mmCIF file as Biopython writes it, N, C-alpha, C and O atoms, coordinates in Angstrom:
data_model
#
loop_
_atom_site.group_PDB
_atom_site.id
_atom_site.type_symbol
_atom_site.label_atom_id
_atom_site.label_alt_id
_atom_site.label_comp_id
_atom_site.label_asym_id
_atom_site.label_entity_id
_atom_site.label_seq_id
_atom_site.pdbx_PDB_ins_code
_atom_site.Cartn_x
_atom_site.Cartn_y
_atom_site.Cartn_z
_atom_site.occupancy
_atom_site.B_iso_or_equiv
_atom_site.auth_seq_id
_atom_site.auth_asym_id
_atom_site.pdbx_PDB_model_num
ATOM 1   N N  . MET A ? 1  ? 0.850   -1.179 0.000  1.0 0.0 1  A 1 
ATOM 2   C CA . MET A ? 1  ? 0.000   0.000  0.000  1.0 0.0 1  A 1 
ATOM 3   C C  . MET A ? 1  ? 0.893   1.239  0.000  1.0 0.0 1  A 1 
ATOM 4   O O  . MET A ? 1  ? 1.808   1.341  0.817  1.0 0.0 1  A 1 
ATOM 5   N N  . PRO A ? 2  ? 0.637   2.175  -0.904 1.0 0.0 2  A 1 
ATOM 6   C CA . PRO A ? 2  ? 1.439   3.398  -0.931 1.0 0.0 2  A 1 
ATOM 7   C C  . PRO A ? 2  ? 1.307   4.187  0.367  1.0 0.0 2  A 1 
ATOM 8   O O  . PRO A ? 2  ? 0.300   4.085  1.068  1.0 0.0 2  A 1 
ATOM 9   N N  . LYS A ? 3  ? 2.320   4.966  0.675  1.0 0.0 3  A 1 
ATOM 10  C CA . LYS A ? 3  ? 2.352   5.734  1.918  1.0 0.0 3  A 1 
ATOM 11  C C  . LYS A ? 3  ? 1.245   6.782  2.000  1.0 0.0 3  A 1 
ATOM 12  O O  . LYS A ? 3  ? 0.845   7.162  3.101  1.0 0.0 3  A 1 
ATOM 13  N N  . TYR A ? 4  ? 0.749   7.252  0.877  1.0 0.0 4  A 1 
ATOM 14  C CA . TYR A ? 4  ? -0.244  8.317  0.896  1.0 0.0 4  A 1 
ATOM 15  C C  . TYR A ? 4  ? -1.666  7.805  1.054  1.0 0.0 4  A 1 
ATOM 16  O O  . TYR A ? 4  ? -2.594  8.608  1.151  1.0 0.0 4  A 1 
ATOM 17  N N  . GLU A ? 5  ? -1.865  6.489  1.081  1.0 0.0 5  A 1 
ATOM 18  C CA . GLU A ? 5  ? -3.170  5.903  1.327  1.0 0.0 5  A 1 
ATOM 19  C C  . GLU A ? 5  ? -3.244  5.429  2.763  1.0 0.0 5  A 1 
ATOM 20  O O  . GLU A ? 5  ? -2.369  4.704  3.236  1.0 0.0 5  A 1 
ATOM 21  N N  . LEU A ? 6  ? -4.296  5.844  3.454  1.0 0.0 6  A 1 
ATOM 22  C CA . LEU A ? 6  ? -4.464  5.477  4.849  1.0 0.0 6  A 1 
ATOM 23  C C  . LEU A ? 6  ? -5.720  4.636  5.010  1.0 0.0 6  A 1 
ATOM 24  O O  . LEU A ? 6  ? -6.699  4.828  4.288  1.0 0.0 6  A 1 
ATOM 25  N N  . THR A ? 7  ? -5.693  3.713  5.949  1.0 0.0 7  A 1 
ATOM 26  C CA . THR A ? 7  ? -6.866  2.917  6.267  1.0 0.0 7  A 1 
ATOM 27  C C  . THR A ? 7  ? -7.695  3.651  7.317  1.0 0.0 7  A 1 
ATOM 28  O O  . THR A ? 7  ? -7.258  4.653  7.882  1.0 0.0 7  A 1 
ATOM 29  N N  . VAL A ? 8  ? -8.882  3.144  7.566  1.0 0.0 8  A 1 
ATOM 30  C CA . VAL A ? 8  ? -9.740  3.725  8.600  1.0 0.0 8  A 1 
ATOM 31  C C  . VAL A ? 8  ? -9.033  3.671  9.946  1.0 0.0 8  A 1 
ATOM 32  O O  . VAL A ? 8  ? -9.111  4.625  10.720 1.0 0.0 8  A 1 
ATOM 33  N N  . LEU A ? 9  ? -8.345  2.569  10.237 1.0 0.0 9  A 1 
ATOM 34  C CA . LEU A ? 9  ? -7.615  2.453  11.500 1.0 0.0 9  A 1 
ATOM 35  C C  . LEU A ? 9  ? -6.506  3.499  11.588 1.0 0.0 9  A 1 
ATOM 36  O O  . LEU A ? 9  ? -6.310  4.102  12.643 1.0 0.0 9  A 1 
ATOM 37  N N  . ASP A ? 10 ? -5.785  3.721  10.498 1.0 0.0 10 A 1 
ATOM 38  C CA . ASP A ? 10 ? -4.731  4.741  10.479 1.0 0.0 10 A 1 
ATOM 39  C C  . ASP A ? 10 ? -5.304  6.118  10.809 1.0 0.0 10 A 1 
ATOM 40  O O  . ASP A ? 10 ? -4.740  6.862  11.612 1.0 0.0 10 A 1 
ATOM 41  N N  . VAL A ? 11 ? -6.438  6.448  10.174 1.0 0.0 11 A 1 
ATOM 42  C CA . VAL A ? 11 ? -7.064  7.754  10.370 1.0 0.0 11 A 1 
ATOM 43  C C  . VAL A ? 11 ? -7.589  7.876  11.799 1.0 0.0 11 A 1 
ATOM 44  O O  . VAL A ? 11 ? -7.409  8.908  12.445 1.0 0.0 11 A 1 
ATOM 45  N N  . ALA A ? 12 ? -8.230  6.833  12.283 1.0 0.0 12 A 1 
ATOM 46  C CA . ALA A ? 12 ? -8.765  6.848  13.648 1.0 0.0 12 A 1 
ATOM 47  C C  . ALA A ? 12 ? -7.640  7.065  14.665 1.0 0.0 12 A 1 
ATOM 48  O O  . ALA A ? 12 ? -7.799  7.822  15.623 1.0 0.0 12 A 1 
ATOM 49  N N  . THR A ? 13 ? -6.530  6.411  14.455 1.0 0.0 13 A 1 
ATOM 50  C CA . THR A ? 13 ? -5.386  6.567  15.346 1.0 0.0 13 A 1 
ATOM 51  C C  . THR A ? 13 ? -4.851  7.990  15.295 1.0 0.0 13 A 1 
ATOM 52  O O  . THR A ? 13 ? -4.550  8.583  16.331 1.0 0.0 13 A 1 
ATOM 53  N N  . ARG A ? 14 ? -4.732  8.532  14.101 1.0 0.0 14 A 1 
ATOM 54  C CA . ARG A ? 14 ? -4.205  9.880  13.937 1.0 0.0 14 A 1 
ATOM 55  C C  . ARG A ? 14 ? -5.136  10.934 14.545 1.0 0.0 14 A 1 
ATOM 56  O O  . ARG A ? 14 ? -4.672  11.910 15.135 1.0 0.0 14 A 1 
ATOM 57  N N  . LEU A ? 15 ? -6.462  10.730 14.396 1.0 0.0 15 A 1 
ATOM 58  C CA . LEU A ? 15 ? -7.431  11.693 14.925 1.0 0.0 15 A 1 
ATOM 59  C C  . LEU A ? 15 ? -7.779  11.428 16.392 1.0 0.0 15 A 1 
ATOM 60  O O  . LEU A ? 15 ? -8.444  12.239 17.037 1.0 0.0 15 A 1 
ATOM 61  N N  . ARG A ? 16 ? -7.324  10.290 16.908 1.0 0.0 16 A 1 
ATOM 62  C CA . ARG A ? 16 ? -7.623  9.880  18.284 1.0 0.0 16 A 1 
ATOM 63  C C  . ARG A ? 16 ? -9.126  9.727  18.511 1.0 0.0 16 A 1 
ATOM 64  O O  . ARG A ? 16 ? -9.682  10.213 19.496 1.0 0.0 16 A 1 
ATOM 65  N N  . VAL A ? 17 ? -9.763  9.033  17.562 1.0 0.0 17 A 1 
ATOM 66  C CA . VAL A ? 17 ? -11.180 8.715  17.659 1.0 0.0 17 A 1 
ATOM 67  C C  . VAL A ? 17 ? -11.335 7.225  17.353 1.0 0.0 17 A 1 
ATOM 68  O O  . VAL A ? 17 ? -10.380 6.570  16.936 1.0 0.0 17 A 1 
ATOM 69  N N  . CYS A ? 18 ? -12.540 6.696  17.561 1.0 0.0 18 A 1 
ATOM 70  C CA . CYS A ? 18 ? -12.762 5.288  17.235 1.0 0.0 18 A 1 
ATOM 71  C C  . CYS A ? 18 ? -13.025 5.142  15.735 1.0 0.0 18 A 1 
ATOM 72  O O  . CYS A ? 18 ? -13.348 6.112  15.049 1.0 0.0 18 A 1 
ATOM 73  N N  . GLU A ? 19 ? -12.885 3.939  15.253 1.0 0.0 19 A 1 
ATOM 74  C CA . GLU A ? 19 ? -13.072 3.674  13.830 1.0 0.0 19 A 1 
ATOM 75  C C  . GLU A ? 19 ? -14.492 4.009  13.387 1.0 0.0 19 A 1 
ATOM 76  O O  . GLU A ? 19 ? -14.690 4.473  12.264 1.0 0.0 19 A 1 
ATOM 77  N N  . ASP A ? 20 ? -15.486 3.782  14.248 1.0 0.0 20 A 1 
ATOM 78  C CA . ASP A ? 20 ? -16.876 4.095  13.900 1.0 0.0 20 A 1 
ATOM 79  C C  . ASP A ? 20 ? -17.041 5.578  13.580 1.0 0.0 20 A 1 
ATOM 80  O O  . ASP A ? 20 ? -17.830 5.940  12.707 1.0 0.0 20 A 1 
ATOM 81  N N  . THR A ? 21 ? -16.310 6.425  14.272 1.0 0.0 21 A 1 
ATOM 82  C CA . THR A ? 21 ? -16.375 7.866  14.008 1.0 0.0 21 A 1 
ATOM 83  C C  . THR A ? 21 ? -15.848 8.174  12.611 1.0 0.0 21 A 1 
ATOM 84  O O  . THR A ? 21 ? -16.411 9.013  11.908 1.0 0.0 21 A 1 
ATOM 85  N N  . VAL A ? 22 ? -14.794 7.516  12.212 1.0 0.0 22 A 1 
ATOM 86  C CA . VAL A ? 22 ? -14.226 7.724  10.875 1.0 0.0 22 A 1 
ATOM 87  C C  . VAL A ? 22 ? -15.218 7.257  9.814  1.0 0.0 22 A 1 
ATOM 88  O O  . VAL A ? 22 ? -15.407 7.933  8.803  1.0 0.0 22 A 1 
ATOM 89  N N  . TYR A ? 23 ? -15.853 6.100  10.037 1.0 0.0 23 A 1 
ATOM 90  C CA . TYR A ? 23 ? -16.858 5.620  9.093  1.0 0.0 23 A 1 
ATOM 91  C C  . TYR A ? 23 ? -18.005 6.622  8.970  1.0 0.0 23 A 1 
ATOM 92  O O  . TYR A ? 23 ? -18.499 6.871  7.870  1.0 0.0 23 A 1 
ATOM 93  N N  . THR A ? 24 ? -18.423 7.189  10.082 1.0 0.0 24 A 1 
ATOM 94  C CA . THR A ? 24 ? -19.495 8.190  10.065 1.0 0.0 24 A 1 
ATOM 95  C C  . THR A ? 24 ? -19.079 9.411  9.259  1.0 0.0 24 A 1 
ATOM 96  O O  . THR A ? 24 ? -19.859 9.912  8.449  1.0 0.0 24 A 1 
ATOM 97  N N  . LEU A ? 25 ? -17.857 9.897  9.473  1.0 0.0 25 A 1 
ATOM 98  C CA . LEU A ? 25 ? -17.354 11.051 8.724  1.0 0.0 25 A 1 
ATOM 99  C C  . LEU A ? 25 ? -17.317 10.753 7.224  1.0 0.0 25 A 1 
ATOM 100 O O  . LEU A ? 25 ? -17.639 11.616 6.407  1.0 0.0 25 A 1 
ATOM 101 N N  . LEU A ? 26 ? -16.929 9.542  6.871  1.0 0.0 26 A 1 
ATOM 102 C CA . LEU A ? 26 ? -16.876 9.152  5.461  1.0 0.0 26 A 1 
ATOM 103 C C  . LEU A ? 26 ? -18.273 9.085  4.856  1.0 0.0 26 A 1 
ATOM 104 O O  . LEU A ? 26 ? -18.501 9.592  3.757  1.0 0.0 26 A 1 
ATOM 105 N N  . ARG A ? 27 ? -19.215 8.457  5.574  1.0 0.0 27 A 1 
ATOM 106 C CA . ARG A ? 27 ? -20.580 8.330  5.051  1.0 0.0 27 A 1 
ATOM 107 C C  . ARG A ? 27 ? -21.254 9.689  4.892  1.0 0.0 27 A 1 
ATOM 108 O O  . ARG A ? 27 ? -22.011 9.894  3.943  1.0 0.0 27 A 1 
ATOM 109 N N  . ARG A ? 28 ? -20.990 10.614 5.804  1.0 0.0 28 A 1 
ATOM 110 C CA . ARG A ? 28 ? -21.581 11.955 5.732  1.0 0.0 28 A 1 
ATOM 111 C C  . ARG A ? 28 ? -20.907 12.826 4.676  1.0 0.0 28 A 1 
ATOM 112 O O  . ARG A ? 28 ? -21.437 13.872 4.302  1.0 0.0 28 A 1 
ATOM 113 N N  . GLY A ? 29 ? -19.750 12.403 4.200  1.0 0.0 29 A 1 
ATOM 114 C CA . GLY A ? 29 ? -19.021 13.195 3.217  1.0 0.0 29 A 1 
ATOM 115 C C  . GLY A ? 29 ? -18.171 14.285 3.845  1.0 0.0 29 A 1 
ATOM 116 O O  . GLY A ? 29 ? -17.633 15.136 3.137  1.0 0.0 29 A 1 
ATOM 117 N N  . GLU A ? 30 ? -18.046 14.269 5.161  1.0 0.0 30 A 1 
ATOM 118 C CA . GLU A ? 30 ? -17.218 15.271 5.842  1.0 0.0 30 A 1 
ATOM 119 C C  . GLU A ? 30 ? -15.732 14.986 5.648  1.0 0.0 30 A 1 
ATOM 120 O O  . GLU A ? 30 ? -14.908 15.901 5.643  1.0 0.0 30 A 1 
ATOM 121 N N  . LEU A ? 31 ? -15.406 13.721 5.489  1.0 0.0 31 A 1 
ATOM 122 C CA . LEU A ? 31 ? -14.044 13.278 5.201  1.0 0.0 31 A 1 
ATOM 123 C C  . LEU A ? 31 ? -14.102 12.546 3.871  1.0 0.0 31 A 1 
ATOM 124 O O  . LEU A ? 31 ? -14.903 11.629 3.690  1.0 0.0 31 A 1 
ATOM 125 N N  . GLU A ? 32 ? -13.249 12.955 2.944  1.0 0.0 32 A 1 
ATOM 126 C CA . GLU A ? 32 ? -13.276 12.357 1.612  1.0 0.0 32 A 1 
ATOM 127 C C  . GLU A ? 32 ? -12.421 11.097 1.579  1.0 0.0 32 A 1 
ATOM 128 O O  . GLU A ? 32 ? -11.272 11.091 2.022  1.0 0.0 32 A 1 
ATOM 129 N N  . GLY A ? 33 ? -13.006 10.037 1.047  1.0 0.0 33 A 1 
ATOM 130 C CA . GLY A ? 33 ? -12.294 8.780  0.908  1.0 0.0 33 A 1 
ATOM 131 C C  . GLY A ? 33 ? -12.873 8.000  -0.258 1.0 0.0 33 A 1 
ATOM 132 O O  . GLY A ? 33 ? -13.788 8.473  -0.931 1.0 0.0 33 A 1 
ATOM 133 N N  . TYR A ? 34 ? -12.353 6.822  -0.499 1.0 0.0 34 A 1 
ATOM 134 C CA . TYR A ? 34 ? -12.845 5.964  -1.564 1.0 0.0 34 A 1 
ATOM 135 C C  . TYR A ? 34 ? -12.715 4.523  -1.121 1.0 0.0 34 A 1 
ATOM 136 O O  . TYR A ? 34 ? -11.916 4.183  -0.249 1.0 0.0 34 A 1 
ATOM 137 N N  . LYS A ? 35 ? -13.519 3.693  -1.746 1.0 0.0 35 A 1 
ATOM 138 C CA . LYS A ? 35 ? -13.528 2.286  -1.364 1.0 0.0 35 A 1 
ATOM 139 C C  . LYS A ? 35 ? -12.690 1.464  -2.337 1.0 0.0 35 A 1 
ATOM 140 O O  . LYS A ? 35 ? -12.706 1.677  -3.550 1.0 0.0 35 A 1 
ATOM 141 N N  . VAL A ? 36 ? -11.965 0.526  -1.762 1.0 0.0 36 A 1 
ATOM 142 C CA . VAL A ? 36 ? -11.241 -0.485 -2.517 1.0 0.0 36 A 1 
ATOM 143 C C  . VAL A ? 36 ? -11.852 -1.806 -2.065 1.0 0.0 36 A 1 
ATOM 144 O O  . VAL A ? 36 ? -11.541 -2.311 -0.986 1.0 0.0 36 A 1 
ATOM 145 N N  . GLY A ? 37 ? -12.716 -2.351 -2.894 1.0 0.0 37 A 1 
ATOM 146 C CA . GLY A ? 37 ? -13.472 -3.521 -2.464 1.0 0.0 37 A 1 
ATOM 147 C C  . GLY A ? 37 ? -14.425 -3.096 -1.358 1.0 0.0 37 A 1 
ATOM 148 O O  . GLY A ? 37 ? -15.275 -2.229 -1.560 1.0 0.0 37 A 1 
ATOM 149 N N  . LEU A ? 38 ? -14.284 -3.700 -0.202 1.0 0.0 38 A 1 
ATOM 150 C CA . LEU A ? 38 ? -15.129 -3.358 0.935  1.0 0.0 38 A 1 
ATOM 151 C C  . LEU A ? 38 ? -14.441 -2.417 1.921  1.0 0.0 38 A 1 
ATOM 152 O O  . LEU A ? 38 ? -15.043 -2.013 2.916  1.0 0.0 38 A 1 
ATOM 153 N N  . GLN A ? 39 ? -13.206 -2.072 1.655  1.0 0.0 39 A 1 
ATOM 154 C CA . GLN A ? 39 ? -12.433 -1.259 2.597  1.0 0.0 39 A 1 
ATOM 155 C C  . GLN A ? 39 ? -12.287 0.178  2.117  1.0 0.0 39 A 1 
ATOM 156 O O  . GLN A ? 39 ? -12.095 0.442  0.929  1.0 0.0 39 A 1 
ATOM 157 N N  . TRP A ? 40 ? -12.381 1.090  3.061  1.0 0.0 40 A 1 
ATOM 158 C CA . TRP A ? 40 ? -12.190 2.511  2.769  1.0 0.0 40 A 1 
ATOM 159 C C  . TRP A ? 40 ? -10.718 2.854  2.763  1.0 0.0 40 A 1 
ATOM 160 O O  . TRP A ? 40 ? -9.927  2.276  3.509  1.0 0.0 40 A 1 
ATOM 161 N N  . ARG A ? 41 ? -10.359 3.797  1.917  1.0 0.0 41 A 1 
ATOM 162 C CA . ARG A ? 41 ? -9.013  4.375  1.888  1.0 0.0 41 A 1 
ATOM 163 C C  . ARG A ? 41 ? -9.156  5.885  1.883  1.0 0.0 41 A 1 
ATOM 164 O O  . ARG A ? 41 ? -10.061 6.437  1.257  1.0 0.0 41 A 1 
ATOM 165 N N  . ILE A ? 42 ? -8.261  6.537  2.583  1.0 0.0 42 A 1 
ATOM 166 C CA . ILE A ? 42 ? -8.252  7.991  2.663  1.0 0.0 42 A 1 
ATOM 167 C C  . ILE A ? 42 ? -6.858  8.446  2.270  1.0 0.0 42 A 1 
ATOM 168 O O  . ILE A ? 42 ? -5.865  7.946  2.797  1.0 0.0 42 A 1 
ATOM 169 N N  . SER A ? 43 ? -6.783  9.396  1.342  1.0 0.0 43 A 1 
ATOM 170 C CA . SER A ? 43 ? -5.466  9.884  0.946  1.0 0.0 43 A 1 
ATOM 171 C C  . SER A ? 43 ? -4.939  10.809 2.047  1.0 0.0 43 A 1 
ATOM 172 O O  . SER A ? 43 ? -5.703  11.512 2.708  1.0 0.0 43 A 1 
ATOM 173 N N  . LYS A ? 44 ? -3.649  10.791 2.221  1.0 0.0 44 A 1 
ATOM 174 C CA . LYS A ? 44 ? -3.022  11.629 3.252  1.0 0.0 44 A 1 
ATOM 175 C C  . LYS A ? 44 ? -3.321  13.115 3.019  1.0 0.0 44 A 1 
ATOM 176 O O  . LYS A ? 44 ? -3.636  13.817 3.979  1.0 0.0 44 A 1 
ATOM 177 N N  . PRO A ? 45 ? -3.234  13.622 1.778  1.0 0.0 45 A 1 
ATOM 178 C CA . PRO A ? 45 ? -3.566  15.039 1.561  1.0 0.0 45 A 1 
ATOM 179 C C  . PRO A ? 45 ? -5.013  15.377 1.942  1.0 0.0 45 A 1 
ATOM 180 O O  . PRO A ? 45 ? -5.267  16.458 2.473  1.0 0.0 45 A 1 
ATOM 181 N N  . LYS A ? 46 ? -5.967  14.471 1.679  1.0 0.0 46 A 1 
ATOM 182 C CA . LYS A ? 46 ? -7.362  14.725 2.046  1.0 0.0 46 A 1 
ATOM 183 C C  . LYS A ? 46 ? -7.536  14.740 3.554  1.0 0.0 46 A 1 
ATOM 184 O O  . LYS A ? 46 ? -8.322  15.531 4.076  1.0 0.0 46 A 1 
ATOM 185 N N  . LEU A ? 47 ? -6.817  13.880 4.262  1.0 0.0 47 A 1 
ATOM 186 C CA . LEU A ? 47 ? -6.880  13.894 5.724  1.0 0.0 47 A 1 
ATOM 187 C C  . LEU A ? 47 ? -6.310  15.201 6.255  1.0 0.0 47 A 1 
ATOM 188 O O  . LEU A ? 47 ? -6.866  15.786 7.184  1.0 0.0 47 A 1 
ATOM 189 N N  . GLU A ? 48 ? -5.206  15.666 5.675  1.0 0.0 48 A 1 
ATOM 190 C CA . GLU A ? 48 ? -4.609  16.924 6.110  1.0 0.0 48 A 1 
ATOM 191 C C  . GLU A ? 48 ? -5.552  18.095 5.855  1.0 0.0 48 A 1 
ATOM 192 O O  . GLU A ? 48 ? -5.628  19.017 6.667  1.0 0.0 48 A 1 
ATOM 193 N N  . GLU A ? 49 ? -6.278  18.065 4.723  1.0 0.0 49 A 1 
ATOM 194 C CA . GLU A ? 49 ? -7.278  19.103 4.440  1.0 0.0 49 A 1 
ATOM 195 C C  . GLU A ? 49 ? -8.389  19.076 5.489  1.0 0.0 49 A 1 
ATOM 196 O O  . GLU A ? 49 ? -8.823  20.123 5.969  1.0 0.0 49 A 1 
ATOM 197 N N  . PHE A ? 50 ? -8.845  17.874 5.839  1.0 0.0 50 A 1 
ATOM 198 C CA . PHE A ? 50 ? -9.902  17.721 6.842  1.0 0.0 50 A 1 
ATOM 199 C C  . PHE A ? 50 ? -9.446  18.282 8.183  1.0 0.0 50 A 1 
ATOM 200 O O  . PHE A ? 50 ? -10.198 18.999 8.844  1.0 0.0 50 A 1 
ATOM 201 N N  . ILE A ? 51 ? -8.233  17.964 8.586  1.0 0.0 51 A 1 
ATOM 202 C CA . ILE A ? 51 ? -7.695  18.442 9.864  1.0 0.0 51 A 1 
ATOM 203 C C  . ILE A ? 51 ? -7.583  19.963 9.853  1.0 0.0 51 A 1 
ATOM 204 O O  . ILE A ? 51 ? -7.933  20.623 10.832 1.0 0.0 51 A 1 
ATOM 205 N N  . ALA A ? 52 ? -7.095  20.517 8.748  1.0 0.0 52 A 1 
ATOM 206 C CA . ALA A ? 52 ? -6.954  21.974 8.647  1.0 0.0 52 A 1 
ATOM 207 C C  . ALA A ? 52 ? -8.315  22.656 8.711  1.0 0.0 52 A 1 
ATOM 208 O O  . ALA A ? 52 ? -8.475  23.671 9.388  1.0 0.0 52 A 1 
ATOM 209 N N  . ALA A ? 53 ? -9.300  22.095 8.003  1.0 0.0 53 A 1 
ATOM 210 C CA . ALA A ? 53 ? -10.645 22.674 8.011  1.0 0.0 53 A 1 
ATOM 211 C C  . ALA A ? 53 ? -11.262 22.581 9.395  1.0 0.0 53 A 1 
ATOM 212 O O  . ALA A ? 53 ? -11.928 23.516 9.839  1.0 0.0 53 A 1 
ATOM 213 N N  . ALA A ? 54 ? -11.054 21.482 10.073 1.0 0.0 54 A 1 
ATOM 214 C CA . ALA A ? 54 ? -11.595 21.313 11.424 1.0 0.0 54 A 1 
ATOM 215 C C  . ALA A ? 54 ? -10.952 22.314 12.374 1.0 0.0 54 A 1 
ATOM 216 O O  . ALA A ? 54 ? -11.619 22.851 13.259 1.0 0.0 54 A 1 
ATOM 217 N N  . GLY A ? 55 ? -9.676  22.563 12.195 1.0 0.0 55 A 1 
ATOM 218 C CA . GLY A ? 55 ? -8.977  23.537 13.033 1.0 0.0 55 A 1 
ATOM 219 C C  . GLY A ? 55 ? -9.472  24.944 12.789 1.0 0.0 55 A 1 
ATOM 220 O O  . GLY A ? 55 ? -9.522  25.749 13.718 1.0 0.0 55 A 1 
ATOM 221 N N  . ASN A ? 56 ? -9.841  25.259 11.553 1.0 0.0 56 A 1 
ATOM 222 C CA . ASN A ? 56 ? -10.344 26.589 11.216 1.0 0.0 56 A 1 
ATOM 223 C C  . ASN A ? 56 ? -11.747 26.818 11.737 1.0 0.0 56 A 1 
ATOM 224 O O  . ASN A ? 56 ? -12.166 27.964 11.897 1.0 0.0 56 A 1 
ATOM 225 N N  . ASN A ? 57 ? -12.488 25.740 12.007 1.0 0.0 57 A 1 
ATOM 226 C CA . ASN A ? 57 ? -13.860 25.858 12.489 1.0 0.0 57 A 1 
ATOM 227 C C  . ASN A ? 57 ? -13.949 25.984 14.005 1.0 0.0 57 A 1 
ATOM 228 O O  . ASN A ? 57 ? -15.027 26.231 14.544 1.0 0.0 57 A 1 
ATOM 229 N N  . ARG A ? 58 ? -12.848 25.819 14.681 1.0 0.0 58 A 1 
ATOM 230 C CA . ARG A ? 58 ? -12.870 25.908 16.144 1.0 0.0 58 A 1 
ATOM 231 C C  . ARG A ? 58 ? -13.079 27.343 16.583 1.0 0.0 58 A 1 
ATOM 232 O O  . ARG A ? 58 ? -12.561 28.280 15.974 1.0 0.0 58 A 1 
ATOM 233 N N  . LYS A ? 59 ? -13.833 27.497 17.634 1.0 0.0 59 A 1 
ATOM 234 C CA . LYS A ? 59 ? -14.081 28.820 18.198 1.0 0.0 59 A 1 
ATOM 235 C C  . LYS A ? 59 ? -12.886 29.232 19.053 1.0 0.0 59 A 1 
ATOM 236 O O  . LYS A ? 59 ? -12.356 28.440 19.833 1.0 0.0 59 A 1 
ATOM 237 N N  . ARG A ? 60 ? -12.480 30.473 18.891 1.0 0.0 60 A 1 
ATOM 238 C CA . ARG A ? 60 ? -11.423 31.031 19.721 1.0 0.0 60 A 1 
ATOM 239 C C  . ARG A ? 60 ? -12.058 31.563 20.993 1.0 0.0 60 A 1 
ATOM 240 O O  . ARG A ? 60 ? -13.221 31.964 20.967 1.0 0.0 60 A 1 
ATOM 241 N N  . PRO A ? 61 ? -11.341 31.581 22.098 1.0 0.0 61 A 1 
ATOM 242 C CA . PRO A ? 61 ? -11.920 32.069 23.356 1.0 0.0 61 A 1 
ATOM 243 C C  . PRO A ? 61 ? -12.540 33.450 23.233 1.0 0.0 61 A 1 
ATOM 244 O O  . PRO A ? 61 ? -13.593 33.701 23.819 1.0 0.0 61 A 1 
ATOM 245 N N  . GLU A ? 62 ? -11.904 34.364 22.476 1.0 0.0 62 A 1 
ATOM 246 C CA . GLU A ? 62 ? -12.464 35.711 22.346 1.0 0.0 62 A 1 
ATOM 247 C C  . GLU A ? 62 ? -13.764 35.720 21.558 1.0 0.0 62 A 1 
ATOM 248 O O  . GLU A ? 62 ? -14.598 36.604 21.755 1.0 0.0 62 A 1 
ATOM 249 N N  . ASP A ? 63 ? -13.954 34.724 20.646 1.0 0.0 63 A 1 
ATOM 250 C CA . ASP A ? 63 ? -15.196 34.633 19.898 1.0 0.0 63 A 1 
ATOM 251 C C  . ASP A ? 63 ? -16.361 34.193 20.787 1.0 0.0 63 A 1 
ATOM 252 O O  . ASP A ? 63 ? -17.512 34.546 20.532 1.0 0.0 63 A 1 
ATOM 253 N N  . LEU A ? 64 ? -16.058 33.431 21.813 1.0 0.0 64 A 1 
ATOM 254 C CA . LEU A ? 64 ? -17.098 32.950 22.718 1.0 0.0 64 A 1 
ATOM 255 C C  . LEU A ? 64 ? -17.642 34.074 23.600 1.0 0.0 64 A 1 
ATOM 256 O O  . LEU A ? 64 ? -18.743 33.962 24.139 1.0 0.0 64 A 1 
ATOM 257 N N  . MET A ? 65 ? -16.888 35.135 23.745 1.0 0.0 65 A 1 
ATOM 258 C CA . MET A ? 65 ? -17.285 36.239 24.615 1.0 0.0 65 A 1 
ATOM 259 C C  . MET A ? 65 ? -18.242 37.209 23.916 1.0 0.0 65 A 1 
ATOM 260 O O  . MET A ? 65 ? -18.802 38.087 24.572 1.0 0.0 65 A 1 
ATOM 261 N N  . LYS A ? 66 ? -18.439 37.070 22.618 1.0 0.0 66 A 1 
ATOM 262 C CA . LYS A ? 66 ? -19.294 37.990 21.859 1.0 0.0 66 A 1 
ATOM 263 C C  . LYS A ? 66 ? -20.745 37.658 22.017 1.0 0.0 66 A 1 
ATOM 264 O O  . LYS A ? 66 ? -21.599 38.335 21.443 1.0 0.0 66 A 1 
#
């Protein structure tokens, strides 16, 4: 398997969530992936985009005070 393809377990470990959460993100289209047979694969660049987007959506403490 090429280094830029990640399994659901790889992504779950990196995000520190359970595998079911990754499957949910994939089914909702929040995380982009593709299936190889019955298994999901996520490209490393797409995971990095997801992480960056999630970081941009976080509320800053000063935003909570408004």
